[in-house]
N, C-alpha and C positions, 0 to 999 in steps of 0.2 A: 414527480421524478422518482424513478427506482434505480438503485445502484446495485449491480451484481458483481461481487468480487469472486475471482476464481484463480486457479493455478497452484493452490497449496498442495501439500503432500508431505510424505516422509522423505527426508534426505539426510545423508551422512554429513558429519562435520566437514567443512571445507567445500561442500557442494554448492550448487546454484539452483535457483528457481526464478521464474518470472511470473509475477502476479499480474492479473488484468482486472480492470474495473470498467465494466460497460455501463454507460448511462442510457436510460430510456429516452431522454430528451437531448437536444443539442445544447447542453450546458457547459461542456468541458472547456470550450474555447472562450467562454465569457466570464468564468469565475475561477477563483483560486480553489484548487483541489488538493486533497492530502491523503496520505496513507497513515493509518494508525494501527496500533496493536495492543492486545490485552493478554498478558500472560496469566496463568492460573494464580489466583490469590492476589493479583496486582491490579492497579488502576490502568485504565486505557492511557496510552501515551502516543504522542506524535512521533512518527517515523520520518516522514518527508512531506514537503509541500511544493506545489508548483503554481505560480501565479498565472493570470491570463496572459501576461506578457512573456511568460516562459522562464522567469527567474525561479531558481530552485533553492530549497533549504533542506538540509538533512540533519537529523539528530546526531550528536557527537558519537553516540554508540554505534552508528551505522555508517558514518562518514568514511568514504573511501571504499566501502563494500557494497552499498546499495545505491541505486540510481533511479530517481523518479523521472518519468517522461510521459508524453501524451500524444495521441493521434487525433487531431480535431475532426478529421473526416470520418473516423470510426467512433467518435464520441467515447473514447477509451483512454484511461490513464493506466500506466504500467509502473511496476516496481521490479526492477532487476536486482536480484539479491545474489551476491557472490560471497565466497568465503564464509559460508554460514556457520554459526556457532550454536551450541546447545541453548545458550541464553536468548537466542532469537526465536525459540519456540513460543508460539502465541497464536491467537486468532487475529488475523489481519483484516482490517476494514478500510474502505475508502469512503470519503465523504467531502462535501463542500467545507471549506475552512471557516467561513464567516457565519453562514446560516445552515447548519447541518440538516440533511434530510434524514429519513429513517435509516438507522444503522444497519439493518438487515442482519444476516447470519455471519457474514464475513467468510474467510477461508482459512482453514487451519494449516499452519506450518509447524511441522515437528522435525527438529534437528537432533538426530540420535544415531549412534552406531549400533 
């Protein structure tokens, strides 16, 4: 299975982005998926997860601003990011929660004026 994250870019503080994670196989509906991020000089951290049943969990640092969702028909997981802050700058990755696949290159989000 390959996971391709996309949708990153440069955005001003307060702006929005929507990240997409396309899976090469029909896995999204069967397993818990998550978005993670790694800022320069920091460890990778969990941002949000969604179970196969649709329950979501968001890190306290993004709660109320980010929303994870998925489209089973498109085998895609999304991360809607609103009210972005400079501290959200990081490379964002998606992966399976329990047994991660290859992390790939992720997608870079830069929040700066």
